[in-house]
Every structure is written in structure tokens, then in C-alpha cells.
N, C-alpha and C positions, 0 to 999 in steps of 0.2 A: 502494500500500499505505499510506499513512499514515491516521493518526487511524482506528486500529483498532484492536478486542479483538484478544487470541492467537485466541481462536476464530474470529471472523469472518475474521482473517487466516489461519487452517489454510485455511476455507471458499474462498477466494478464491485461495491457491495450488491447492487441490485443484485447482478448475476450473480451471483454466490448464493444468494436467501433465494434467488429462483430455481436454482440445481437442486435443491435441497427439498421444493414445496412449498414452501412460506410463501402465502397466499399474500395479496396487493408488496410483492418487495418493495418495489420504486418508495412506497410510502414509509416503510419497514427502512426501510436504507435510510430514506432521511430523517430518519425521526432518530433516528440511532446516532446517527452522526451531529446530530444536538445534540445528542444527552451527552455524547464524548466531548464533544465540544464548547459547553456550554451556551451555544448559542440560542437566540433566538428564530422563529422562521425568518424573519425580516434582513436579519444576518446572514443568514445562510444564504439567502438567493442575492445581496450584496456583493457575496462574494465568490463567488460560481465561477468565475476566471480566476480567483485565485490560489494560489499552491493552500495547500491544506497545511496548519500545524503538525509540522515533525513530534513536536514533544509529546502531544493526546494521541497519535497512533495507535499504541500498543494499549492502550485503555477504549479504544473506536474495535481494538481483533478480539479484545477480550467478551465485547460485549456482542460480535457481530456472530463469536464464537458461542455464545447460550444463546443466541435467536436460534442457529443452524439447530441446537441442538431441540429445537422448542419449547425453549424459555416462552410463557408470553411477553409480550413486550410491554404490557405495561407492567409486569415485575421489573423487568431489568429498567425501565424509566422510572417508576416509580409512584407512577402515578396516570389515572383515570380520567376522562370526563365526563360528568355527568347534570347533567338537569342544569347547562350551561357553568360549572362551575368544577373544580380541578380538584379529586382529591386523591390523596397517598395510598396508597398499595402496595400491598407485600404478601408473600405465598402465605400469610395466616388468613388472609381472608379471599374471597369470591370478587371476582373483579365486575365492577360495576356495569349493567349491559343496560342498550338504548331503551330496550322494551318494556326494564324497570320504570324508566320515568312516566312509564301510564300509570304507576299505581300516585305517583305523586300529584301528578294531574286530574286524575279521577278525585282525590281526595280533599283537593280546594278546588273543585269546581261543585262538589258537593256542599263543603261550608258555607260557596259562596250564594250555593245558590236557596240552601235551610238558611241560612243567615245568620250563622251557627255564631254569637260572638266572642269564646273561648272555648274553641273546642277543646275535648281530652283525647289525646289521639296516641295508639300505641303500634309501636312496630315490630314484632315479633321475625327472632333472625336477623338482627340487623346489617349480620359483616362489619362494611367499612361504613356503616354508618350513613351512606350514600343517600336513602328514602328519607330519614328520618331528620339528616342535619337538613335536607331539602325542602321539607316540610318546615322544619323549624322554621327556616328563613324566608321561605315566601309567604308565611302567615304567625310574624310573631307573637298575636295574641292568642296563639293555641299553645296547650300544654302539653308537648311530647313525652312521652314515655320509649324507650329500644332494649328488648332484651336480645341476649344471644349465649348459647348455651357456651362457645366459649371463649375463656378471660384475653386470650390472646387477639382473638378477634376485636375485643369491647378496648383494648388497648390502642388499637388502630382504628377504630368509631371516636373513641374520645380523643383522640389524634387532631382527627379532622374537625373536630367540632372545634376545639381549640383554636386553630388554624382558622378556621372560615366565621369564629363569632354566633355561634349556634349553640342555642340552649335547651339540651335537652338531659335528659335525667334517665341515664344506660345503669340498668343492672343484669348481672349474673345468673341466668336460670334456664328451665328447659320451660320454654312456649313462654305462657302468664304467668307463671306460678310462683312469679316474684313482685304481681304487679297487684296493687291496692283500685279497690272503687268498679266504678259503671264507664265506660268510653263511648262516645260520640262514633269514632271511626277506628278501627282498627285494618291496621295492612300488614300485608307480610310477604316474601319472595322467598319460600322457605325450599327445601331439598324434595324435588319431583320427578327426577329422571331414576326410571326402574333402573334397579340393579343389574339386571343383563345387557343393560343398552351401553354403559359406563364405557368399557371397552373396546366398542365402537366408534366411541367420538373423536373430533379433534386430540392429535396429544399433549396440545395447551390448554383446552379444558381437562386432559385426565389430570391435569400439573398442581388442579385448583384445589382445595381442600375438599376431602371426600365426604367428610360431614356436613357440607354446605351442596353438594350434590344429589347423593343417594337417599332416593326414595322408598326403597323398598321395592320387592320385587314386582307391584302394580301403582308404585309409584305416589300411593298414600300413606306410606306407612305415618308418617309425617301431618301430613295432611290433616287425613281424620279427627284423630286427635287434638290439632290446631283449631278445628274447627267446632268440637266441643268445650274446647275452653271459650272460643270467640264467642259460643253461643250465649253462656255464664257472663261474659264480664262487658255484652255491648248492653249501651240504656236498652230499655223496652219500647221506645219508638224514636223517631226521627234519630236513627241510627243505622250505620253501614258498614260493613268488611269487604276491601279485595287482596283476594289472594291469586301469587299469580300461579300458573300451573302449562303444563308442556302438554301441545293440542293430543300426544298421543292417548292421554288419563285424563280427557275433557269427558267424555262419558261418564265415565264413575264419580271421578272428581261433582259431575254436576248432579248425579243422584246421589251422594256421602252428603252433598250441602243441603239437597232437597228434602233429604231423610231429617236432618237435625235441623233446621229452619224450614219446616212446615206453612210456618201462618206467616211465613217473610217470601218477598219478592226478591227468588235464585237465578241468575245469566250469567252467560259468560262472555264478555267484550273481547275483541280482537286486540291485540296488539298493534302499534306503528307500525309493523310491517306487516297486518294484514292477516296474523295467525290467530 
């Protein structure tokens, strides 16, 4: 990688990543170079025809090697974008996906539609804290709680809340066991992938915490008890819950929810990708 312009370096890294089947290799190459050189996108663009800084090339080589070994890009850069904000992430937490932004959007829309002035909202299995923190920042009048079974994940979530200036009460525990009182809204992105499917997922996904992915043989091993706890913790009227699921388990998840909430409207909403 020596004696190259930045533009040539981008092409060289792109070729390496493409050769091992990395999706969107050019985008990955640009982001890895920015990470190694400590550059912004603008600085990178303005220096395409200039020589790459040789003192940072060993670091870039190590980052490229990690990516070629299918380590998720967000773990390498230590960050992921969610709901217009940048969150810190590492191997302790699931990487926030754009699809999960729907949980935030639905929560905001519901609160505004009903005119709830000071909603109590809980995020179950918060991971990096992206959902709970986004809700808290978008609705400062809300009282937001977040739980996770992993103490290590909560450290990441608390760090993100501090960095972004969000007021969220984090507690460690299984599902809603540590939460007191009733809630206007409950949201969750629980583990919902069927156990037997995980081995066929992309290598990058398999590097993420299995506890945040594995929903058991039928994908509802966590969802079923979660729905039962939600039933007990929701306020009796003018309340809602939004739980992210995987399309292959949509039918069984819907039937489970309808059985537990026979008195309420239960439906499946498509995500931002139309799934």
C-alpha cells in the first residue's frame, strides 16, 4: 500500500475486499481509510489526488485485514448511525439496523396522536441503547426506561446516553422483571431468529452477540414470555407495544400476540424495507 495516492489506495482496498466477497467494497474501503487516517468524508474527498500518509498505512492494513476476516464494519469503526445520530458499538452489542428506526417512529407518532404529555416508555433488550436514547432525545418530556440481560451491553448503552445527553434509566434484568409500574408504550427488538437459521446468516451477523439474535427453534422463545410481561405492564387503556420480528415467524408471532391480547387490536406493520 506504499507510494499511492488516496484515490489509488481506495481502489486497491476495494479490490482486496471485493476479492473476498465483501458487500459494497468501495464504501467499506472509503470508511476504513477515513478511520485509519482520522479523516472526515470532506477531507478524504479533498485529498484524493494526494499521497496517502505513510505513517498510518500499517493501521489501515490491520483494519483491512479485520474486515477481510468478516468482522463487521461497525465494530471496526466503533460506530453506527441510527435515527440521525451516531452511536458507539462494539462486540458487546447488536449493531443497530435502519429497520429498527420504525420502532422509534411508531412510538413518537402514537404519543403525538394521543397527546400524551409525559409518557412512560420502556425499551426491552436495549443493547446499544439506540432505540431508548433516540426516543428520549426526540421526546424530552417522556420518562424512558431500558433493560437488558447483559451487563456489558448496558455499559455501552450508558456510554451512548452520556455521550448524546439522553436521560434514560437503565436496569439489568431479564425482560421486564426489574421495571415497576405501568407504561404507556413498550418497545423491543428481541432475539427472533430461529436457532437453526443462524448458521446460514452472513459471517458478519454471526459475529454479533448470539444472545441478541437467537430466538430459539421457532423464533419466539423470547417473544412469547416478553408478550406476557408486556400484557401485565401496559396501562389498561390508551397504550401500545411495538415488537420487531422476522418475516418467517410473522404468523406464529401474530397468533401468540392475538392470544395474549384478545381484547386489543393486534397487527403486523411493515418495516422501512417493506418487509
